[in-house]
All heavy atoms as TSV, in Angstrom:
chain	resi	resn	atom	element	x	y	z
A	1	MET	N	N	17.258	4.129	23.705
A	1	MET	CA	C	16.042	4.045	22.973
A	1	MET	C	C	16.220	4.198	21.464
A	1	MET	O	O	15.622	3.394	20.744
A	1	MET	CB	C	14.987	5.312	23.507
A	1	MET	CG	C	13.738	5.242	22.921
A	1	MET	SD	S	12.796	3.941	23.537
A	1	MET	CE	C	11.216	4.403	23.091
A	2	ASP	N	N	17.092	4.997	21.055
A	2	ASP	CA	C	17.385	5.159	19.594
A	2	ASP	C	C	17.814	3.779	19.040
A	2	ASP	O	O	17.589	3.496	17.922
A	2	ASP	CB	C	18.347	6.325	19.290
A	2	ASP	CG	C	17.726	7.640	19.403
A	2	ASP	OD1	O	16.458	7.710	19.492
A	2	ASP	OD2	O	18.538	8.615	19.631
A	3	THR	N	N	18.666	3.088	19.729
A	3	THR	CA	C	19.191	1.813	19.377
A	3	THR	C	C	18.045	0.806	19.126
A	3	THR	O	O	18.019	0.131	18.066
A	3	THR	CB	C	20.191	1.233	20.345
A	3	THR	OG1	O	21.209	2.215	20.535
A	3	THR	CG2	C	20.757	-0.043	19.931
A	4	LEU	N	N	17.049	0.746	20.076
A	4	LEU	CA	C	15.963	-0.109	19.847
A	4	LEU	C	C	15.158	0.236	18.638
A	4	LEU	O	O	14.763	-0.562	17.841
A	4	LEU	CB	C	15.107	-0.007	21.043
A	4	LEU	CG	C	13.761	-0.907	21.039
A	4	LEU	CD1	C	14.086	-2.332	20.943
A	4	LEU	CD2	C	12.913	-0.559	22.264
A	5	ILE	N	N	14.930	1.585	18.303
A	5	ILE	CA	C	14.213	2.034	17.178
A	5	ILE	C	C	14.952	1.761	15.872
A	5	ILE	O	O	14.418	1.157	14.962
A	5	ILE	CB	C	13.873	3.457	17.214
A	5	ILE	CG1	C	12.937	3.765	18.388
A	5	ILE	CG2	C	13.321	4.049	15.971
A	5	ILE	CD1	C	12.640	5.213	18.668
A	6	ASP	N	N	16.226	1.908	15.895
A	6	ASP	CA	C	17.185	1.562	14.761
A	6	ASP	C	C	17.093	0.056	14.481
A	6	ASP	O	O	17.023	-0.329	13.211
A	6	ASP	CB	C	18.487	1.981	15.034
A	6	ASP	CG	C	18.712	3.517	15.000
A	6	ASP	OD1	O	17.690	4.210	14.515
A	6	ASP	OD2	O	19.647	3.928	15.492
A	7	GLU	N	N	17.087	-0.842	15.531
A	7	GLU	CA	C	17.155	-2.240	15.384
A	7	GLU	C	C	15.774	-2.718	14.773
A	7	GLU	O	O	15.728	-3.547	13.954
A	7	GLU	CB	C	17.435	-2.943	16.633
A	7	GLU	CG	C	18.895	-2.812	17.067
A	7	GLU	CD	C	19.142	-3.453	18.529
A	7	GLU	OE1	O	18.301	-4.106	19.017
A	7	GLU	OE2	O	20.253	-3.182	19.051
A	8	THR	N	N	14.675	-2.082	15.301
A	8	THR	CA	C	13.434	-2.493	14.858
A	8	THR	C	C	13.224	-2.079	13.361
A	8	THR	O	O	12.706	-2.894	12.549
A	8	THR	CB	C	12.351	-1.785	15.746
A	8	THR	OG1	O	12.519	-2.296	17.067
A	8	THR	CG2	C	10.962	-2.103	15.168
A	9	ALA	N	N	13.669	-0.913	12.964
A	9	ALA	CA	C	13.625	-0.436	11.584
A	9	ALA	C	C	14.332	-1.391	10.689
A	9	ALA	O	O	13.949	-1.736	9.591
A	9	ALA	CB	C	14.009	1.053	11.492
A	10	THR	N	N	15.543	-1.759	11.138
A	10	THR	CA	C	16.356	-2.628	10.348
A	10	THR	C	C	15.756	-4.044	10.169
A	10	THR	O	O	15.746	-4.543	9.039
A	10	THR	CB	C	17.832	-2.774	11.040
A	10	THR	OG1	O	18.373	-1.543	11.111
A	10	THR	CG2	C	18.642	-3.734	10.190
A	11	ARG	N	N	15.159	-4.574	11.200
A	11	ARG	CA	C	14.588	-5.912	11.109
A	11	ARG	C	C	13.305	-5.805	10.238
A	11	ARG	O	O	13.004	-6.697	9.441
A	11	ARG	CB	C	14.139	-6.359	12.488
A	11	ARG	CG	C	15.317	-6.900	13.306
A	11	ARG	CD	C	14.926	-7.734	14.547
A	11	ARG	NE	N	13.824	-7.100	15.332
A	11	ARG	CZ	C	14.070	-6.290	16.309
A	11	ARG	NH1	N	15.278	-6.067	16.700
A	11	ARG	NH2	N	13.023	-5.736	17.074
A	12	LEU	N	N	12.604	-4.715	10.281
A	12	LEU	CA	C	11.394	-4.587	9.368
A	12	LEU	C	C	11.730	-4.372	7.989
A	12	LEU	O	O	11.200	-5.030	7.116
A	12	LEU	CB	C	10.581	-3.369	9.877
A	12	LEU	CG	C	9.249	-3.053	9.169
A	12	LEU	CD1	C	8.321	-4.305	9.268
A	12	LEU	CD2	C	8.575	-1.753	9.814
A	13	ALA	N	N	12.791	-3.670	7.686
A	13	ALA	CA	C	13.314	-3.552	6.278
A	13	ALA	C	C	13.732	-4.906	5.745
A	13	ALA	O	O	13.413	-5.185	4.600
A	13	ALA	CB	C	14.480	-2.575	6.235
A	14	GLN	N	N	14.372	-5.601	6.594
A	14	GLN	CA	C	14.905	-6.966	6.194
A	14	GLN	C	C	13.622	-7.888	5.970
A	14	GLN	O	O	13.694	-8.682	4.930
A	14	GLN	CB	C	15.819	-7.615	7.198
A	14	GLN	CG	C	17.121	-6.927	7.306
A	14	GLN	CD	C	18.044	-7.283	8.549
A	14	GLN	OE1	O	17.426	-7.962	9.488
A	14	GLN	NE2	N	19.238	-7.083	8.507
A	15	ARG	N	N	12.689	-7.880	6.808
A	15	ARG	CA	C	11.533	-8.658	6.635
A	15	ARG	C	C	10.788	-8.346	5.388
A	15	ARG	O	O	10.281	-9.284	4.611
A	15	ARG	CB	C	10.641	-8.460	7.802
A	15	ARG	CG	C	9.244	-9.263	7.786
A	15	ARG	CD	C	9.250	-10.683	7.343
A	15	ARG	NE	N	10.174	-11.462	8.119
A	15	ARG	CZ	C	10.453	-12.806	7.889
A	15	ARG	NH1	N	10.049	-13.361	6.770
A	15	ARG	NH2	N	11.311	-13.555	8.572
A	16	ILE	N	N	10.657	-7.011	5.013
A	16	ILE	CA	C	9.923	-6.691	3.864
A	16	ILE	C	C	10.704	-7.252	2.612
A	16	ILE	O	O	10.096	-7.779	1.701
A	16	ILE	CB	C	9.747	-5.191	3.717
A	16	ILE	CG1	C	8.837	-4.695	4.809
A	16	ILE	CG2	C	9.320	-4.724	2.262
A	16	ILE	CD1	C	8.754	-3.248	5.007
A	17	ARG	N	N	12.039	-7.167	2.621
A	17	ARG	CA	C	12.780	-7.713	1.526
A	17	ARG	C	C	12.614	-9.305	1.484
A	17	ARG	O	O	12.454	-9.774	0.394
A	17	ARG	CB	C	14.296	-7.351	1.708
A	17	ARG	CG	C	15.163	-8.002	0.549
A	17	ARG	CD	C	16.499	-7.591	0.535
A	17	ARG	NE	N	16.427	-6.125	0.041
A	17	ARG	CZ	C	17.457	-5.519	-0.349
A	17	ARG	NH1	N	18.617	-5.995	-0.424
A	17	ARG	NH2	N	17.311	-4.275	-0.839
A	18	LEU	N	N	12.740	-9.891	2.610
A	18	LEU	CA	C	12.518	-11.443	2.671
A	18	LEU	C	C	11.156	-11.753	2.155
A	18	LEU	O	O	10.978	-12.772	1.392
A	18	LEU	CB	C	12.843	-11.936	4.100
A	18	LEU	CG	C	14.201	-11.897	4.569
A	18	LEU	CD1	C	14.268	-12.270	6.000
A	18	LEU	CD2	C	15.056	-12.942	3.795
A	19	GLU	N	N	10.103	-11.116	2.522
A	19	GLU	CA	C	8.814	-11.371	2.058
A	19	GLU	C	C	8.669	-11.283	0.577
A	19	GLU	O	O	8.098	-12.132	-0.143
A	19	GLU	CB	C	7.722	-10.635	2.768
A	19	GLU	CG	C	7.597	-10.767	4.189
A	19	GLU	CD	C	6.990	-12.235	4.540
A	19	GLU	OE1	O	6.233	-12.875	3.713
A	19	GLU	OE2	O	7.255	-12.702	5.740
A	20	ARG	N	N	9.283	-10.251	0.037
A	20	ARG	CA	C	9.195	-9.959	-1.353
A	20	ARG	C	C	10.038	-11.065	-2.127
A	20	ARG	O	O	9.639	-11.676	-3.124
A	20	ARG	CB	C	9.800	-8.577	-1.690
A	20	ARG	CG	C	9.802	-8.322	-3.256
A	20	ARG	CD	C	10.374	-6.853	-3.499
A	20	ARG	NE	N	11.738	-6.657	-3.036
A	20	ARG	CZ	C	12.782	-7.054	-3.730
A	20	ARG	NH1	N	12.702	-7.777	-4.831
A	20	ARG	NH2	N	13.979	-6.734	-3.202
A	21	GLU	N	N	11.274	-11.358	-1.645
A	21	GLU	CA	C	12.047	-12.336	-2.247
A	21	GLU	C	C	11.516	-13.742	-2.109
A	21	GLU	O	O	11.711	-14.539	-3.077
A	21	GLU	CB	C	13.495	-12.308	-1.741
A	21	GLU	CG	C	14.255	-11.052	-2.187
A	21	GLU	CD	C	15.673	-10.890	-1.474
A	21	GLU	OE1	O	15.843	-11.705	-0.515
A	21	GLU	OE2	O	16.351	-9.970	-1.966
A	22	ALA	N	N	10.844	-14.063	-1.078
A	22	ALA	CA	C	10.311	-15.388	-0.893
A	22	ALA	C	C	9.135	-15.665	-1.980
A	22	ALA	O	O	8.969	-16.780	-2.316
A	22	ALA	CB	C	9.631	-15.522	0.488
A	23	ARG	N	N	8.584	-14.579	-2.442
A	23	ARG	CA	C	7.585	-14.735	-3.507
A	23	ARG	C	C	8.161	-14.543	-4.871
A	23	ARG	O	O	7.393	-14.524	-5.884
A	23	ARG	CB	C	6.485	-13.657	-3.201
A	23	ARG	CG	C	5.610	-13.929	-1.972
A	23	ARG	CD	C	4.950	-12.770	-1.435
A	23	ARG	NE	N	4.046	-13.061	-0.309
A	23	ARG	CZ	C	4.460	-13.213	0.873
A	23	ARG	NH1	N	5.728	-13.054	1.249
A	23	ARG	NH2	N	3.638	-13.525	1.876
A	24	ASN	N	N	9.400	-14.326	-4.989
A	24	ASN	CA	C	10.132	-14.051	-6.239
A	24	ASN	C	C	9.521	-12.816	-6.982
A	24	ASN	O	O	9.325	-12.817	-8.206
A	24	ASN	CB	C	10.073	-15.241	-7.159
A	24	ASN	CG	C	10.865	-16.443	-6.568
A	24	ASN	OD1	O	12.005	-16.232	-6.140
A	24	ASN	ND2	N	10.194	-17.657	-6.572
A	25	TRP	N	N	9.184	-11.801	-6.207
A	25	TRP	CA	C	8.697	-10.573	-6.803
A	25	TRP	C	C	9.813	-9.555	-7.013
A	25	TRP	O	O	10.583	-9.429	-6.057
A	25	TRP	CB	C	7.596	-9.949	-5.858
A	25	TRP	CG	C	6.400	-10.738	-5.730
A	25	TRP	CD1	C	5.955	-11.856	-6.389
A	25	TRP	CD2	C	5.256	-10.416	-4.826
A	25	TRP	NE1	N	4.749	-12.210	-5.964
A	25	TRP	CE2	C	4.287	-11.413	-5.010
A	25	TRP	CE3	C	5.093	-9.490	-3.859
A	25	TRP	CZ2	C	3.123	-11.424	-4.308
A	25	TRP	CZ3	C	3.963	-9.484	-3.103
A	25	TRP	CH2	C	2.873	-10.512	-3.312
A	26	SER	N	N	9.756	-8.826	-7.986
A	26	SER	CA	C	10.552	-7.725	-8.192
A	26	SER	C	C	10.080	-6.581	-7.378
A	26	SER	O	O	8.940	-6.579	-6.867
A	26	SER	CB	C	10.734	-7.355	-9.690
A	26	SER	OG	O	9.416	-6.899	-10.129
A	27	LEU	N	N	10.828	-5.462	-7.210
A	27	LEU	CA	C	10.397	-4.215	-6.662
A	27	LEU	C	C	9.237	-3.737	-7.396
A	27	LEU	O	O	8.269	-3.264	-6.853
A	27	LEU	CB	C	11.495	-3.224	-6.606
A	27	LEU	CG	C	12.568	-3.423	-5.517
A	27	LEU	CD1	C	13.698	-2.450	-5.778
A	27	LEU	CD2	C	11.986	-3.229	-4.193
A	28	ALA	N	N	9.235	-3.813	-8.822
A	28	ALA	CA	C	8.165	-3.301	-9.568
A	28	ALA	C	C	6.845	-4.067	-9.354
A	28	ALA	O	O	5.798	-3.459	-9.153
A	28	ALA	CB	C	8.524	-3.349	-11.046
A	29	GLU	N	N	6.963	-5.426	-9.018
A	29	GLU	CA	C	5.776	-6.222	-8.889
A	29	GLU	C	C	5.135	-5.847	-7.508
A	29	GLU	O	O	3.921	-5.746	-7.309
A	29	GLU	CB	C	6.143	-7.751	-8.992
A	29	GLU	CG	C	4.864	-8.604	-8.916
A	29	GLU	CD	C	5.089	-9.967	-9.387
A	29	GLU	OE1	O	6.136	-10.287	-9.722
A	29	GLU	OE2	O	4.079	-10.702	-9.234
A	30	LEU	N	N	5.988	-5.773	-6.482
A	30	LEU	CA	C	5.572	-5.401	-5.130
A	30	LEU	C	C	4.870	-4.014	-5.230
A	30	LEU	O	O	3.802	-3.771	-4.615
A	30	LEU	CB	C	6.670	-5.452	-4.118
A	30	LEU	CG	C	6.181	-5.008	-2.802
A	30	LEU	CD1	C	4.996	-5.803	-2.246
A	30	LEU	CD2	C	7.362	-5.144	-1.757
A	31	ALA	N	N	5.452	-3.100	-5.977
A	31	ALA	CA	C	4.912	-1.763	-6.094
A	31	ALA	C	C	3.545	-1.760	-6.694
A	31	ALA	O	O	2.581	-1.190	-6.282
A	31	ALA	CB	C	5.832	-0.856	-6.905
A	32	GLU	N	N	3.412	-2.562	-7.748
A	32	GLU	CA	C	2.228	-2.799	-8.466
A	32	GLU	C	C	1.080	-3.388	-7.493
A	32	GLU	O	O	-0.108	-2.841	-7.392
A	32	GLU	CB	C	2.254	-3.617	-9.657
A	32	GLU	CG	C	0.966	-3.706	-10.504
A	32	GLU	CD	C	1.178	-4.557	-11.807
A	32	GLU	OE1	O	2.247	-4.360	-12.390
A	32	GLU	OE2	O	0.312	-5.339	-12.054
A	33	ARG	N	N	1.456	-4.349	-6.803
A	33	ARG	CA	C	0.597	-5.008	-5.883
A	33	ARG	C	C	0.127	-4.291	-4.731
A	33	ARG	O	O	-0.910	-4.407	-4.154
A	33	ARG	CB	C	1.128	-6.417	-5.386
A	33	ARG	CG	C	1.179	-7.444	-6.512
A	33	ARG	CD	C	1.980	-8.669	-5.969
A	33	ARG	NE	N	2.082	-9.624	-6.980
A	33	ARG	CZ	C	1.382	-10.786	-7.175
A	33	ARG	NH1	N	0.296	-10.914	-6.249
A	33	ARG	NH2	N	1.525	-11.558	-8.061
A	34	SER	N	N	1.030	-3.348	-4.177
A	34	SER	CA	C	0.836	-2.623	-3.055
A	34	SER	C	C	0.305	-1.277	-3.130
A	34	SER	O	O	-0.267	-0.592	-2.355
A	34	SER	CB	C	1.984	-2.569	-2.181
A	34	SER	OG	O	3.075	-1.752	-2.791
A	35	GLY	N	N	0.550	-0.653	-4.415
A	35	GLY	CA	C	0.213	0.769	-4.666
A	35	GLY	C	C	1.257	1.693	-4.078
A	35	GLY	O	O	1.072	2.897	-4.169
A	36	ALA	N	N	2.294	1.152	-3.629
A	36	ALA	CA	C	3.529	1.968	-3.165
A	36	ALA	C	C	4.431	2.194	-4.267
A	36	ALA	O	O	4.714	1.304	-5.098
A	36	ALA	CB	C	4.105	1.318	-1.987
A	37	ALA	N	N	5.112	3.300	-4.288
A	37	ALA	CA	C	6.129	3.575	-5.249
A	37	ALA	C	C	7.359	2.622	-5.236
A	37	ALA	O	O	7.708	2.278	-4.113
A	37	ALA	CB	C	6.592	5.035	-5.267
A	38	LYS	N	N	7.783	2.270	-6.337
A	38	LYS	CA	C	9.030	1.365	-6.386
A	38	LYS	C	C	10.145	1.885	-5.633
A	38	LYS	O	O	10.844	1.204	-4.911
A	38	LYS	CB	C	9.364	0.959	-7.765
A	38	LYS	CG	C	10.399	0.036	-7.874
A	38	LYS	CD	C	10.628	-0.508	-9.407
A	38	LYS	CE	C	11.491	0.524	-10.144
A	38	LYS	NZ	N	11.986	0.103	-11.448
A	39	ALA	N	N	10.390	3.257	-5.878
A	39	ALA	CA	C	11.513	3.920	-5.317
A	39	ALA	C	C	11.392	3.964	-3.729
A	39	ALA	O	O	12.344	3.872	-2.995
A	39	ALA	CB	C	11.621	5.348	-5.742
A	40	THR	N	N	10.099	4.135	-3.290
A	40	THR	CA	C	9.891	4.093	-1.803
A	40	THR	C	C	10.201	2.758	-1.176
A	40	THR	O	O	10.833	2.698	-0.157
A	40	THR	CB	C	8.412	4.546	-1.538
A	40	THR	OG1	O	8.172	5.917	-2.020
A	40	THR	CG2	C	8.080	4.454	-0.111
A	41	ILE	N	N	9.706	1.767	-1.792
A	41	ILE	CA	C	10.001	0.356	-1.356
A	41	ILE	C	C	11.475	0.049	-1.296
A	41	ILE	O	O	12.052	-0.465	-0.365
A	41	ILE	CB	C	9.248	-0.643	-2.216
A	41	ILE	CG1	C	7.758	-0.489	-2.155
A	41	ILE	CG2	C	9.709	-2.104	-1.803
A	41	ILE	CD1	C	6.936	-1.318	-3.115
A	42	SER	N	N	12.166	0.535	-2.422
A	42	SER	CA	C	13.623	0.295	-2.415
A	42	SER	C	C	14.331	1.062	-1.250
A	42	SER	O	O	15.198	0.428	-0.661
A	42	SER	CB	C	14.163	0.828	-3.778
A	42	SER	OG	O	15.582	0.707	-3.769
A	43	LYS	N	N	13.889	2.320	-1.007
A	43	LYS	CA	C	14.496	3.041	0.079
A	43	LYS	C	C	14.171	2.326	1.502
A	43	LYS	O	O	15.044	2.389	2.332
A	43	LYS	CB	C	13.951	4.462	0.088
A	43	LYS	CG	C	14.513	5.330	-1.000
A	43	LYS	CD	C	13.863	6.715	-0.916
A	43	LYS	CE	C	14.335	7.551	-2.088
A	43	LYS	NZ	N	13.697	8.836	-2.158
A	44	ILE	N	N	13.101	1.874	1.615
A	44	ILE	CA	C	12.592	1.220	2.890
A	44	ILE	C	C	13.528	-0.141	3.044
A	44	ILE	O	O	14.038	-0.284	4.209
A	44	ILE	CB	C	11.126	0.744	2.815
A	44	ILE	CG1	C	10.260	2.056	2.997
A	44	ILE	CG2	C	10.867	-0.191	3.973
A	44	ILE	CD1	C	8.808	1.767	2.643
A	45	GLU	N	N	13.593	-0.903	1.913
A	45	GLU	CA	C	14.383	-2.083	2.100
A	45	GLU	C	C	15.850	-1.811	2.347
A	45	GLU	O	O	16.599	-2.611	3.113
A	45	GLU	CB	C	14.360	-2.965	0.790
A	45	GLU	CG	C	12.948	-3.649	0.666
A	45	GLU	CD	C	12.852	-4.592	-0.536
A	45	GLU	OE1	O	13.891	-4.611	-1.379
A	45	GLU	OE2	O	11.891	-5.176	-0.712
A	46	ARG	N	N	16.420	-0.651	1.847
A	46	ARG	CA	C	17.886	-0.313	2.149
A	46	ARG	C	C	17.870	0.308	3.481
A	46	ARG	O	O	19.111	0.567	3.903
A	46	ARG	CB	C	18.364	0.619	1.055
A	46	ARG	CG	C	18.481	-0.064	-0.256
A	46	ARG	CD	C	19.261	0.823	-1.259
A	46	ARG	NE	N	18.918	2.207	-1.244
A	46	ARG	CZ	C	18.025	2.838	-1.989
A	46	ARG	NH1	N	17.407	2.160	-2.975
A	46	ARG	NH2	N	17.786	4.129	-1.936
A	47	GLY	N	N	16.867	0.736	4.139
A	47	GLY	CA	C	17.023	1.372	5.403
A	47	GLY	C	C	17.169	2.954	5.237
A	47	GLY	O	O	17.516	3.610	6.260
A	48	ASP	N	N	16.972	3.378	4.152
A	48	ASP	CA	C	17.237	4.850	3.780
A	48	ASP	C	C	16.076	5.661	4.312
A	48	ASP	O	O	16.235	6.913	4.582
A	48	ASP	CB	C	17.417	5.176	2.426
A	48	ASP	CG	C	18.784	4.532	1.836
A	48	ASP	OD1	O	19.678	4.256	2.687
A	48	ASP	OD2	O	18.911	4.390	0.577
A	49	THR	N	N	14.926	5.122	4.495
A	49	THR	CA	C	13.799	5.763	4.992
A	49	THR	C	C	12.904	4.890	5.820
A	49	THR	O	O	12.939	3.680	5.613
A	49	THR	CB	C	12.907	6.411	3.814
A	49	THR	OG1	O	11.880	7.299	4.342
A	49	THR	CG2	C	12.214	5.359	2.970
A	50	SER	N	N	12.136	5.403	6.669
A	50	SER	CA	C	11.192	4.637	7.496
A	50	SER	C	C	9.803	4.715	6.890
A	50	SER	O	O	9.331	5.750	6.355
A	50	SER	CB	C	11.037	5.206	8.847
A	50	SER	OG	O	12.275	5.088	9.604
A	51	PRO	N	N	9.128	3.610	6.723
A	51	PRO	CA	C	7.851	3.570	6.022
A	51	PRO	C	C	6.743	4.193	6.966
A	51	PRO	O	O	6.805	4.095	8.252
A	51	PRO	CB	C	7.541	2.016	5.996
A	51	PRO	CG	C	8.346	1.336	7.030
A	51	PRO	CD	C	9.540	2.255	7.186
A	52	THR	N	N	5.807	4.832	6.381
A	52	THR	CA	C	4.616	5.313	7.105
A	52	THR	C	C	3.762	4.082	7.443
A	52	THR	O	O	3.866	3.118	6.841
A	52	THR	CB	C	3.818	6.280	6.354
A	52	THR	OG1	O	3.245	5.688	5.199
A	52	THR	CG2	C	4.770	7.491	5.866
A	53	ALA	N	N	2.822	4.377	8.307
A	53	ALA	CA	C	1.782	3.319	8.690
A	53	ALA	C	C	1.012	2.822	7.422
A	53	ALA	O	O	0.681	1.724	7.277
A	53	ALA	CB	C	0.938	3.782	9.812
A	54	VAL	N	N	0.713	3.890	6.660
A	54	VAL	CA	C	-0.186	3.529	5.452
A	54	VAL	C	C	0.629	2.653	4.498
A	54	VAL	O	O	0.073	1.648	3.983
A	54	VAL	CB	C	-0.561	4.862	4.803
A	54	VAL	CG1	C	-1.121	4.689	3.443
A	54	VAL	CG2	C	-1.518	5.729	5.686
A	55	ILE	N	N	1.897	3.002	4.261
A	55	ILE	CA	C	2.705	2.074	3.431
A	55	ILE	C	C	2.849	0.730	4.032
A	55	ILE	O	O	2.799	-0.304	3.233
A	55	ILE	CB	C	4.125	2.761	3.142
A	55	ILE	CG1	C	3.981	4.098	2.401
A	55	ILE	CG2	C	5.053	1.793	2.386
A	55	ILE	CD1	C	3.485	4.031	0.973
A	56	LEU	N	N	3.108	0.686	5.364
A	56	LEU	CA	C	3.193	-0.686	5.879
A	56	LEU	C	C	1.979	-1.491	5.800
A	56	LEU	O	O	1.991	-2.733	5.433
A	56	LEU	CB	C	3.521	-0.591	7.427
A	56	LEU	CG	C	5.003	-0.179	7.738
A	56	LEU	CD1	C	5.151	0.023	9.214
A	56	LEU	CD2	C	5.923	-1.252	7.259
A	57	VAL	N	N	0.926	-0.953	5.870
A	57	VAL	CA	C	-0.496	-1.598	5.703
A	57	VAL	C	C	-0.553	-2.101	4.202
A	57	VAL	O	O	-1.030	-3.193	4.008
A	57	VAL	CB	C	-1.635	-0.652	6.089
A	57	VAL	CG1	C	-2.978	-1.259	5.586
A	57	VAL	CG2	C	-1.682	-0.471	7.576
A	58	ARG	N	N	-0.210	-1.294	3.269
A	58	ARG	CA	C	-0.286	-1.606	1.905
A	58	ARG	C	C	0.579	-2.765	1.610
A	58	ARG	O	O	0.322	-3.698	0.818
A	58	ARG	CB	C	0.163	-0.429	0.981
A	58	ARG	CG	C	-0.966	0.638	0.903
A	58	ARG	CD	C	-0.538	1.811	0.048
A	58	ARG	NE	N	-1.597	2.869	0.029
A	58	ARG	CZ	C	-1.505	3.786	-0.738
A	58	ARG	NH1	N	-0.481	4.089	-1.407
A	58	ARG	NH2	N	-2.581	4.732	-0.740
A	59	LEU	N	N	1.844	-2.693	2.117
A	59	LEU	CA	C	2.868	-3.762	1.864
A	59	LEU	C	C	2.403	-5.118	2.538
A	59	LEU	O	O	2.415	-6.158	1.873
A	59	LEU	CB	C	4.276	-3.427	2.380
A	59	LEU	CG	C	4.910	-2.270	1.679
A	59	LEU	CD1	C	6.148	-1.859	2.431
A	59	LEU	CD2	C	5.253	-2.574	0.213
A	60	ALA	N	N	1.908	-4.949	3.759
A	60	ALA	CA	C	1.342	-6.146	4.412
A	60	ALA	C	C	0.259	-6.782	3.583
A	60	ALA	O	O	0.182	-8.060	3.404
A	60	ALA	CB	C	0.871	-5.792	5.852
A	61	ALA	N	N	-0.714	-5.960	3.160
A	61	ALA	CA	C	-1.831	-6.525	2.388
A	61	ALA	C	C	-1.383	-7.136	1.039
A	61	ALA	O	O	-1.873	-8.150	0.694
A	61	ALA	CB	C	-2.803	-5.295	1.971
A	62	ALA	N	N	-0.363	-6.572	0.405
A	62	ALA	CA	C	0.172	-7.205	-0.792
A	62	ALA	C	C	0.813	-8.588	-0.480
A	62	ALA	O	O	0.684	-9.512	-1.340
A	62	ALA	CB	C	1.369	-6.296	-1.317
A	63	PHE	N	N	1.358	-8.815	0.735
A	63	PHE	CA	C	1.850	-10.051	1.169
A	63	PHE	C	C	0.771	-10.963	1.682
A	63	PHE	O	O	1.149	-12.099	2.173
A	63	PHE	CB	C	2.975	-9.938	2.164
A	63	PHE	CG	C	4.189	-9.197	1.767
A	63	PHE	CD1	C	4.774	-8.204	2.456
A	63	PHE	CD2	C	4.707	-9.402	0.458
A	63	PHE	CE1	C	5.972	-7.481	2.110
A	63	PHE	CE2	C	5.846	-8.851	-0.008
A	63	PHE	CZ	C	6.406	-7.790	0.822
A	64	ASP	N	N	-0.525	-10.520	1.640
A	64	ASP	CA	C	-1.556	-11.285	2.304
A	64	ASP	C	C	-1.352	-11.457	3.773
A	64	ASP	O	O	-1.637	-12.494	4.326
A	64	ASP	CB	C	-1.740	-12.638	1.539
A	64	ASP	CG	C	-3.275	-13.157	1.863
A	64	ASP	OD1	O	-4.094	-12.273	1.981
A	64	ASP	OD2	O	-3.403	-14.411	1.811
A	65	LEU	N	N	-0.879	-10.405	4.427
A	65	LEU	CA	C	-0.681	-10.402	5.822
A	65	LEU	C	C	-1.430	-9.160	6.461
A	65	LEU	O	O	-1.712	-8.217	5.790
A	65	LEU	CB	C	0.747	-10.260	6.156
A	65	LEU	CG	C	1.817	-11.303	5.731
A	65	LEU	CD1	C	3.207	-10.915	6.015
A	65	LEU	CD2	C	1.462	-12.558	6.571
A	66	THR	N	N	-1.661	-9.245	7.708
A	66	THR	CA	C	-2.054	-8.006	8.339
A	66	THR	C	C	-0.850	-7.253	8.749
A	66	THR	O	O	0.198	-7.801	8.767
A	66	THR	CB	C	-2.874	-8.409	9.684
A	66	THR	OG1	O	-1.950	-9.105	10.502
A	66	THR	CG2	C	-4.096	-9.271	9.420
A	67	LEU	N	N	-1.106	-5.948	9.238
A	67	LEU	CA	C	0.052	-5.268	9.718
A	67	LEU	C	C	0.602	-5.857	10.938
A	67	LEU	O	O	1.899	-6.026	11.006
A	67	LEU	CB	C	-0.349	-3.774	10.045
A	67	LEU	CG	C	0.671	-2.849	10.682
A	67	LEU	CD1	C	1.800	-2.797	9.737
A	67	LEU	CD2	C	0.039	-1.502	10.955
A	68	ALA	N	N	-0.229	-6.324	11.928
A	68	ALA	CA	C	0.315	-7.074	13.019
A	68	ALA	C	C	1.124	-8.369	12.620
A	68	ALA	O	O	2.168	-8.632	13.227
A	68	ALA	CB	C	-0.854	-7.496	13.958
A	69	GLY	N	N	0.659	-8.946	11.615
A	69	GLY	CA	C	1.419	-10.191	11.170
A	69	GLY	C	C	2.775	-9.765	10.479
A	69	GLY	O	O	3.778	-10.495	10.850
A	70	LEU	N	N	2.813	-8.713	9.810
A	70	LEU	CA	C	4.056	-8.314	9.271
A	70	LEU	C	C	4.980	-7.915	10.399
A	70	LEU	O	O	6.217	-8.312	10.302
A	70	LEU	CB	C	3.886	-7.218	8.285
A	70	LEU	CG	C	5.173	-6.543	7.593
A	70	LEU	CD1	C	5.846	-7.629	6.836
A	70	LEU	CD2	C	4.698	-5.404	6.734
A	71	LEU	N	N	4.543	-7.170	11.310
A	71	LEU	CA	C	5.343	-6.661	12.405
A	71	LEU	C	C	5.933	-7.889	13.315
A	71	LEU	O	O	6.959	-7.912	13.650
A	71	LEU	CB	C	4.664	-5.731	13.257
A	71	LEU	CG	C	4.256	-4.401	12.585
A	71	LEU	CD1	C	3.390	-3.520	13.444
A	71	LEU	CD2	C	5.611	-3.626	12.149
A	72	ALA	N	N	4.974	-8.826	13.509
A	72	ALA	CA	C	5.360	-10.027	14.319
A	72	ALA	C	C	6.494	-10.813	13.577
A	72	ALA	O	O	7.428	-11.322	14.247
A	72	ALA	CB	C	4.166	-10.959	14.577
A	73	ARG	N	N	6.431	-10.927	12.289
A	73	ARG	CA	C	7.513	-11.592	11.531
A	73	ARG	C	C	8.766	-10.861	11.542
A	73	ARG	O	O	9.908	-11.521	11.411
A	73	ARG	CB	C	7.089	-11.799	10.068
A	73	ARG	CG	C	5.984	-12.865	9.967
A	73	ARG	CD	C	5.536	-13.013	8.534
A	73	ARG	NE	N	4.501	-13.951	8.388
A	73	ARG	CZ	C	4.286	-14.774	7.299
A	73	ARG	NH1	N	5.209	-14.761	6.291
A	73	ARG	NH2	N	3.407	-15.660	7.298
A	74	ALA	N	N	8.748	-9.619	11.801
A	74	ALA	CA	C	9.991	-8.744	11.831
A	74	ALA	C	C	10.629	-8.851	13.157
A	74	ALA	O	O	11.777	-8.466	13.286
A	74	ALA	CB	C	9.673	-7.429	11.497
A	75	GLU	N	N	9.979	-9.359	14.142
A	75	GLU	CA	C	10.586	-9.415	15.587
A	75	GLU	C	C	11.573	-10.463	15.709
A	75	GLU	O	O	11.727	-11.398	15.050
A	75	GLU	CB	C	9.408	-9.705	16.592
A	75	GLU	CG	C	8.546	-8.527	16.747
A	75	GLU	CD	C	7.460	-8.741	17.878
A	75	GLU	OE1	O	7.370	-9.874	18.263
A	75	GLU	OE2	O	6.882	-7.741	18.214
């Protein structure tokens, strides 16, 4: 079970970075658009921390996605 959770977290972190890079946004720009701290986004993208549901919703909205849409892209 832990392996599944770790793989999901890794894919989600990669997807967040890919979405940001696809838009040519810096961490600072994503932080401004989402209202999440730049340091938090950096930690999420590196896999150092797991995002809360609130942060995921904010990041998804910044990408003009729903939370479900962001999660589906990470699968």
